[in-house]
Structures are given as C-alpha cells and as structure tokens.
C-alpha positions, 0 to 999 in steps of 0.5 A: 185911552191907551189902557182901554185899547190894549184891553180890547186887543187882549194885551192887558188884563181886565180889571176884576172890579169892572162891571160885566154884563152882556151889553158891555161885552157887545160894546167892547166887541163892536169897538174891537171890530171898529179899531181893526177896520180902522187900522186896516184902512190906514194900512191900505191908504199907506200902501196906496201912497207908497205904490203911486 
C-alpha cells in the first residue's frame, strides 16, 4: 500500500513491467486527487481543533 502511495506522488519510480493504458493513468490521477483532498481535509480538521 505505501509503495503505491509513494508512486502516486512521484516519490518512487514506477515499475517498468507495470501495464500502462489510458484507464490506469486516469485511475491513478483520480486516486492522487483523492489522497490530496483527504490530506487537506485532515490538516484543516487539525487546525480547527488546535485553534478552538
């Protein structure tokens, strides 16, 4: 799981034997956006808890 997350954020090189097609590229793009939105939401929640 962590290897996949690092790959989404370009912190690890992709496996050259991994299949590549347009559907997989779109799936990875959507997953990347979802993870970024989740991290932003967690940061906002933490900031709101600290400032109350």
